[in-house]
C-alpha positions as CSV (number, residue, x, y, z in Angstrom):
1,X,12.7,-37.3,3.8
2,X,12.0,-37.7,7.5
3,X,11.4,-35.0,10.1
4,X,10.7,-35.4,13.8
5,X,8.6,-32.3,14.8
6,X,6.2,-30.3,12.8
7,X,4.5,-27.0,13.2
8,X,0.9,-26.7,11.9
9,X,0.5,-23.5,9.9
10,X,-2.8,-22.0,8.8
11,X,-2.7,-19.2,6.1
12,X,-5.6,-17.1,4.8
13,X,-6.8,-18.3,1.4
14,X,-9.9,-16.8,-0.1
15,X,-12.7,-17.0,2.4
16,X,-11.0,-19.9,4.2
17,X,-7.5,-21.2,4.9
18,X,-4.7,-23.4,3.5
19,X,-3.1,-25.6,6.2
20,X,0.2,-27.5,6.2
21,X,2.7,-29.2,8.5
22,X,6.2,-27.6,8.4
23,X,9.3,-29.1,9.9
24,X,9.8,-27.1,13.1
25,X,13.6,-27.2,13.1
26,X,13.7,-25.7,9.6
27,X,11.7,-22.6,10.6
28,X,13.9,-19.6,11.4
29,X,11.2,-17.0,11.7
30,X,7.4,-16.7,11.8
31,X,6.7,-13.1,10.9
32,X,3.9,-11.4,12.9
33,X,3.4,-7.7,13.8
34,X,5.7,-6.6,16.7
35,X,4.1,-6.3,20.1
36,X,4.6,-2.8,21.2
37,X,2.9,0.0,23.1
38,X,1.6,3.1,21.4
39,X,2.8,5.7,23.9
40,X,5.0,5.0,26.9
41,X,3.3,2.3,28.9
42,X,0.0,2.6,27.2
43,X,-1.2,-0.3,25.0
44,X,-2.2,0.2,21.4
45,X,-5.8,1.3,21.7
46,X,-8.7,-0.8,20.5
47,X,-10.2,0.0,17.1
48,X,-13.3,1.4,18.9
49,X,-11.1,4.3,20.1
50,X,-10.7,5.6,16.6
51,X,-12.4,9.0,17.3
52,X,-10.1,9.7,20.3
53,X,-7.0,8.6,18.3
54,X,-7.9,11.1,15.5
55,X,-8.8,13.9,17.8
56,X,-5.6,13.4,19.8
57,X,-3.5,13.7,16.5
58,X,-5.4,16.9,15.5
59,X,-4.7,18.4,19.0
60,X,-1.0,17.7,18.8
61,X,0.1,18.3,15.2
62,X,3.6,17.6,14.1
63,X,5.5,20.3,12.1
64,X,2.5,22.6,11.7
65,X,0.1,24.7,13.7
66,X,-3.3,23.3,14.7
67,X,-5.7,23.2,11.8
68,X,-8.2,25.5,13.5
69,X,-5.4,28.1,13.8
70,X,-4.4,27.9,10.2
71,X,-7.7,28.4,8.4
72,X,-9.4,31.8,7.8
73,X,-13.2,32.3,7.2
74,X,-14.0,32.6,3.6
75,X,-11.1,30.5,2.3
76,X,-11.8,27.7,-0.2
77,X,-10.7,24.4,1.4
78,X,-10.2,21.0,-0.2
79,X,-9.8,17.8,1.8
80,X,-8.2,15.2,-0.5
81,X,-8.7,11.5,0.4
82,X,-8.4,8.0,-1.0
83,X,-10.7,6.4,-3.5
84,X,-12.7,3.1,-3.1
85,X,-9.6,0.9,-4.0
86,X,-7.8,1.9,-0.8
87,X,-8.5,0.9,2.8
88,X,-8.5,4.5,4.2
89,X,-11.5,4.9,6.5
90,X,-12.3,8.4,5.5
91,X,-15.7,8.3,7.3
92,X,-13.9,7.9,10.6
93,X,-11.5,10.8,10.0
94,X,-13.3,13.6,8.1
95,X,-15.9,14.5,10.8
96,X,-13.1,15.5,13.1
97,X,-11.4,17.5,10.4
98,X,-14.6,19.3,9.8
99,X,-14.9,20.1,13.5
100,X,-11.5,21.8,13.3
101,X,-12.5,23.7,10.2
102,X,-15.9,24.8,11.6
103,X,-14.1,26.0,14.8
104,X,-11.9,28.1,12.6
105,X,-15.0,29.8,11.1
106,X,-15.1,27.9,7.8
107,X,-18.5,27.4,6.3
108,X,-19.7,24.1,4.8
109,X,-20.2,25.7,1.4
110,X,-16.5,26.5,1.2
111,X,-15.3,23.0,1.9
112,X,-15.0,20.1,-0.7
113,X,-14.0,16.5,-0.2
114,X,-12.1,15.3,-3.2
115,X,-11.6,11.6,-3.8
116,X,-8.2,11.1,-5.4
117,X,-8.8,8.7,-8.3
118,X,-5.3,8.4,-9.6
119,X,-5.7,6.1,-12.6
120,X,-8.9,4.5,-11.3
121,X,-12.5,4.8,-12.4
122,X,-15.0,7.4,-11.1
123,X,-17.2,6.6,-8.1
124,X,-20.9,6.0,-8.0
125,X,-22.9,8.2,-5.6
126,X,-23.4,5.2,-3.3
127,X,-19.6,4.8,-3.1
128,X,-19.1,8.5,-2.3
129,X,-21.6,8.2,0.5
130,X,-19.9,5.1,1.8
131,X,-16.5,6.7,1.7
132,X,-17.4,10.1,3.1
133,X,-19.9,9.0,5.7
134,X,-23.3,10.6,6.0
135,X,-22.2,13.9,7.8
136,X,-19.7,14.9,5.2
137,X,-21.7,13.6,2.2
138,X,-24.7,15.7,3.1
139,X,-22.9,18.8,4.6
140,X,-20.2,19.5,2.0
141,X,-19.4,18.9,-1.7
142,X,-18.1,15.4,-2.4
143,X,-16.5,15.0,-5.8
144,X,-14.0,12.9,-7.7
145,X,-10.7,14.3,-9.0
146,X,-10.8,14.9,-12.7
147,X,-7.7,14.0,-14.7
148,X,-9.3,15.7,-17.8
149,X,-9.6,19.1,-16.0
150,X,-6.2,19.9,-14.5
151,X,-4.0,22.9,-14.0
152,X,-0.3,22.7,-14.9
153,X,1.6,24.0,-11.9
154,X,5.2,23.1,-12.8
155,X,7.7,20.3,-13.4
156,X,9.9,18.4,-10.9
157,X,13.7,18.3,-11.4
158,X,13.2,14.7,-12.6
159,X,10.8,15.8,-15.3
160,X,7.4,14.8,-13.7
161,X,4.7,17.3,-14.7
162,X,2.7,18.7,-11.7
163,X,-0.8,18.7,-13.3
164,X,-3.4,18.9,-10.5
165,X,-7.1,18.6,-10.7
166,X,-8.6,22.1,-10.9
167,X,-10.6,22.2,-7.7
168,X,-7.5,21.2,-5.8
169,X,-5.1,23.5,-7.6
170,X,-7.4,26.5,-7.1
171,X,-8.1,26.0,-3.4
172,X,-6.8,28.3,-0.7
173,X,-6.1,25.4,1.6
174,X,-5.3,21.8,0.9
175,X,-5.6,19.0,3.5
176,X,-4.6,15.4,2.6
177,X,-5.9,12.3,4.3
178,X,-4.5,8.8,3.9
179,X,-3.4,5.6,5.5
180,X,0.2,4.7,5.9
181,X,1.3,1.2,4.9
182,X,4.3,-0.2,3.0
183,X,4.4,0.6,-0.7
184,X,6.6,-1.6,-2.9
185,X,8.2,1.2,-4.8
186,X,7.1,4.5,-3.1
187,X,8.4,3.3,0.2
188,X,5.2,4.0,2.1
189,X,1.7,5.1,1.2
190,X,0.2,8.3,2.7
191,X,1.6,11.8,2.9
192,X,2.0,13.5,-0.5
193,X,0.5,10.6,-2.3
194,X,-3.1,11.9,-1.9
195,X,-2.1,14.9,-4.1
196,X,0.5,13.2,-6.3
197,X,-0.4,10.9,-7.9
198,X,-3.9,10.8,-6.4
199,X,-5.2,14.1,-7.8
200,X,-3.1,14.2,-11.0
201,X,-3.0,12.8,-14.5
202,X,-2.1,9.5,-16.0
203,X,0.9,11.2,-17.7
204,X,2.2,12.5,-14.5
205,X,1.7,9.2,-12.8
206,X,3.6,7.3,-15.5
207,X,6.5,9.8,-15.4
208,X,6.9,9.3,-11.7
209,X,6.2,5.5,-11.5
210,X,8.7,4.7,-14.3
211,X,11.3,5.2,-11.6
212,X,10.2,1.9,-9.9
213,X,12.9,0.0,-11.7
214,X,15.5,1.8,-9.5
215,X,16.8,-0.5,-6.8
216,X,16.3,2.3,-4.2
217,X,12.5,2.5,-5.1
218,X,11.4,-0.1,-2.6
219,X,9.2,-0.8,0.4
220,X,10.2,0.9,3.7
221,X,12.6,3.4,2.1
222,X,12.1,7.1,1.9
223,X,15.4,8.9,1.9
224,X,17.3,8.1,-1.3
225,X,14.2,6.7,-3.0
226,X,14.0,8.7,-6.3
227,X,10.3,8.0,-6.8
228,X,9.3,9.2,-3.3
229,X,11.6,12.2,-3.5
230,X,10.1,13.1,-6.9
231,X,6.6,13.0,-5.3
232,X,7.6,15.1,-2.3
233,X,9.2,17.7,-4.6
234,X,5.6,18.3,-5.8
235,X,4.7,19.6,-2.4
236,X,7.0,22.6,-3.0
237,X,5.1,23.3,-6.2
238,X,1.5,22.7,-5.0
239,X,1.5,23.4,-1.3
240,X,-0.2,21.0,1.1
241,X,-1.2,22.8,4.3
242,X,-2.0,19.8,6.5
243,X,-2.2,16.0,6.5
244,X,-4.1,13.5,8.7
245,X,-2.7,10.0,8.2
246,X,-3.7,6.8,10.0
247,X,-2.2,3.4,10.6
248,X,-4.5,0.4,10.4
249,X,-4.4,-3.0,12.0
250,X,-4.9,-6.2,10.0
251,X,-8.6,-5.7,10.2
252,X,-8.3,-2.2,8.6
253,X,-9.2,-0.4,11.8
254,X,-7.4,2.7,13.1
255,X,-4.8,2.1,15.7
256,X,-2.7,5.3,15.3
257,X,-2.9,8.7,13.7
258,X,-0.6,11.6,12.9
259,X,-1.4,15.1,11.8
260,X,0.5,18.2,10.7
261,X,3.1,18.9,8.1
262,X,3.2,16.8,4.9
263,X,6.7,15.6,5.5
264,X,7.3,15.7,9.3
265,X,4.0,14.2,10.3
266,X,4.2,11.5,7.6
267,X,7.7,10.5,8.7
268,X,6.5,10.1,12.3
269,X,3.7,7.9,11.1
270,X,6.1,5.8,9.1
271,X,8.2,5.4,12.2
272,X,5.2,4.0,14.1
273,X,4.4,1.7,11.2
274,X,7.9,0.4,11.3
275,X,7.7,-0.3,15.0
276,X,4.7,-2.4,14.4
277,X,5.2,-4.1,11.0
278,X,8.9,-4.0,10.2
279,X,10.0,-7.3,11.5
280,X,13.7,-8.4,12.0
281,X,14.8,-11.7,10.5
282,X,18.1,-13.4,11.4
283,X,19.0,-14.2,7.8
284,X,17.4,-14.7,4.4
285,X,15.8,-18.1,4.0
286,X,15.9,-20.8,1.3
287,X,12.1,-21.0,1.4
288,X,9.6,-18.2,2.2
289,X,5.9,-19.1,2.6
290,X,3.8,-16.0,2.3
291,X,0.1,-15.3,2.2
292,X,-1.8,-12.0,1.5
293,X,-4.2,-13.0,4.2
294,X,-7.2,-14.3,2.3
295,X,-10.3,-12.5,0.9
296,X,-10.6,-9.8,-0.2
297,X,-6.9,-9.2,-0.4
298,X,-6.2,-12.3,-2.6
299,X,-9.1,-11.8,-5.0
300,X,-6.6,-11.8,-7.9
301,X,-2.9,-11.9,-8.7
302,X,-2.8,-8.1,-9.2
303,X,-3.6,-7.7,-5.5
304,X,-1.7,-10.7,-4.2
305,X,1.5,-9.4,-5.8
306,X,1.8,-7.0,-2.8
307,X,2.6,-9.9,-0.4
308,X,5.0,-11.4,-3.0
309,X,7.0,-8.2,-3.2
310,X,7.4,-7.9,0.6
311,X,8.5,-11.6,0.7
312,X,11.4,-10.9,-1.7
313,X,13.3,-9.2,1.2
314,X,13.3,-12.5,3.1
315,X,14.4,-15.0,0.5
316,X,17.9,-16.0,-0.5
317,X,19.1,-15.5,-4.1
318,X,18.1,-18.7,-5.8
319,X,15.6,-19.5,-3.2
320,X,11.9,-20.3,-3.4
321,X,8.8,-18.2,-2.6
322,X,5.6,-20.1,-2.0
323,X,2.9,-17.5,-2.6
324,X,-0.5,-18.4,-1.2
325,X,-3.5,-16.6,-2.8
326,X,-6.8,-18.0,-4.1
327,X,-7.0,-15.5,-7.0
328,X,-10.6,-16.6,-7.9
329,X,-10.8,-13.7,-10.4
330,X,-7.5,-14.6,-12.1
331,X,-5.1,-11.8,-13.0
332,X,-7.5,-9.0,-12.2
333,X,-6.4,-6.0,-14.3
334,X,-6.4,-5.6,-18.1
335,X,-3.0,-4.1,-18.7
336,X,-1.4,-6.4,-16.2
337,X,-2.9,-9.4,-18.0
338,X,-1.8,-8.1,-21.4
339,X,1.8,-7.6,-20.4
340,X,2.3,-10.9,-18.5
341,X,0.6,-13.0,-21.1
342,X,2.4,-11.4,-24.1
343,X,5.9,-11.8,-22.6
344,X,8.1,-14.7,-23.8
345,X,10.2,-14.5,-20.7
346,X,10.3,-12.5,-17.5
347,X,13.2,-10.3,-18.7
348,X,10.9,-9.0,-21.5
349,X,8.7,-7.4,-18.8
350,X,11.5,-5.5,-17.2
351,X,12.8,-4.2,-20.5
352,X,9.3,-3.1,-21.4
353,X,8.6,-1.2,-18.3
354,X,11.9,0.7,-18.7
355,X,11.0,1.6,-22.3
356,X,7.2,2.2,-22.0
357,X,5.9,2.4,-18.5
358,X,2.2,1.6,-18.2
359,X,0.1,1.4,-15.0
360,X,-0.9,-2.3,-14.6
361,X,2.1,-3.4,-16.6
362,X,4.3,-2.2,-13.8
363,X,3.1,-5.0,-11.5
364,X,3.9,-7.6,-14.2
365,X,7.4,-6.1,-14.3
366,X,7.6,-6.3,-10.4
367,X,6.9,-10.0,-10.5
368,X,9.6,-10.4,-13.1
369,X,12.0,-8.6,-10.9
370,X,11.3,-11.1,-8.1
371,X,11.8,-13.9,-10.6
372,X,15.3,-12.7,-11.2
373,X,16.1,-13.7,-7.6
374,X,13.8,-16.6,-6.7
375,X,11.6,-19.3,-8.0
376,X,7.8,-18.7,-7.3
377,X,5.4,-21.4,-6.5
378,X,1.8,-20.1,-6.6
379,X,-0.9,-21.9,-4.5
380,X,-4.1,-20.7,-6.1
381,X,-7.4,-21.7,-7.8
382,X,-6.0,-20.7,-11.2
383,X,-5.6,-23.2,-14.1
384,X,-2.1,-24.9,-13.8
385,X,-1.3,-24.5,-17.5
386,X,-2.1,-20.8,-17.4
387,X,0.0,-20.3,-14.3
388,X,3.0,-22.0,-16.0
389,X,2.5,-19.7,-19.0
390,X,3.1,-16.6,-16.7
391,X,6.4,-18.1,-15.4
392,X,5.1,-19.4,-12.0
393,X,4.8,-23.0,-10.7
394,X,1.2,-24.0,-10.1
395,X,-0.2,-25.7,-7.0
396,X,-3.7,-26.1,-5.5
397,X,-2.3,-27.4,-2.2
398,X,0.1,-25.7,0.2
399,X,1.4,-28.9,1.7
400,X,2.5,-30.3,-1.7
401,X,4.3,-27.0,-2.6
402,X,6.2,-27.1,0.7
403,X,7.3,-30.8,0.2
404,X,8.4,-30.0,-3.3
405,X,10.4,-27.0,-2.1
406,X,12.1,-29.1,0.6
407,X,13.1,-31.7,-2.0
408,X,14.6,-29.0,-4.2
409,X,16.5,-27.2,-1.4
410,X,17.3,-30.2,0.9
411,X,16.2,-31.4,4.3
412,X,18.1,-28.6,6.1
413,X,16.5,-25.8,4.0
414,X,15.7,-22.8,6.1
415,X,12.1,-21.5,6.1
416,X,10.5,-18.1,6.9
417,X,6.7,-17.9,7.2
418,X,4.8,-14.7,6.5
419,X,1.0,-15.1,7.3
420,X,0.4,-11.4,6.8
421,X,2.6,-10.8,3.8
422,X,1.0,-7.6,2.7
423,X,1.5,-5.9,6.0
424,X,4.8,-7.2,7.4
425,X,8.1,-6.1,5.9
426,X,11.1,-8.4,6.8
427,X,14.5,-6.7,7.4
428,X,17.9,-8.1,8.2
């Protein structure tokens, strides 16, 4: 197999990179974030402008009055934000929310910052301090949501129980913080997700997330996505007064913010995300080379799966995805490991998630759903025999994986490269 011109590619891999030469004429797209302006002719502001970005969003809320005009003195207020597993920079946002609340006459003793644990473990005090920042940690109450102490507020039309942690359910005002990025079955993160599933119970989460097997439950889709619509129905049962959502760059720094109504402001934030990270492709490719971007995002396969799921939108049926992720910690989640190692074939995982949805197991099923369409070659540090046992083809070297894929698909095989697979969403 002989080629004339090559492009040198360098993809994040652990704390370093994997490099390879790719035949230049075979590449139909190298997916990078779109180059756009934030407002009119203004450039996207530097990450150091985060305070002004957040203040500007609070000053111009979408679909709601200003926060300072909504809150009354003496009301009990909860600010719900992400836990330690999410990249939301709460410490950059919550001081400006507090400024609005104090301007409205709220007292620090009436305000609580609630970390939405979802199905995750409780925080240490050091983690709470890190997430909240010193001002909030020392001025107001900072607590974890408690799935064992919830109030049942209703049931959605699809049967999901709205069980909300007590401090949130009993508040007079609820403010949700979050970051907006693509979510492989909820469409996007942010918006209602701080409340549901963030401040709810494992039973409610499982009832909602079991809808992930619906083909309309996919990244970049809101309208017609049954899982997202089920979540947003919860906002009519447990009212959210205000949200502040941010969009982050590849270094997890704030480049955009929206504030206001839980639906309208979130939709506007999703539109901005799309303008930056939804990237057009001319056609699906025979081979897609994708990286999660290196450490810490490829610490294990559980995290690296996010890049895999975005790449499925770029590959032809019967094509090959070369997934680049060091995965030094292996699979990374107990239920995920149990499911994927117990299955005899990928189809077993899809059947299992339909019959008995379990958090963690759902990511094993998501990988199986990709395997229905494409072959997956995994470039990682994991043991080759183990990788084969979980239905993937093992490699330690990206160049070898590319050469093998070209032998399988022919010298004219089309190639799409996704260096930021977890952030960019390919669309036809």
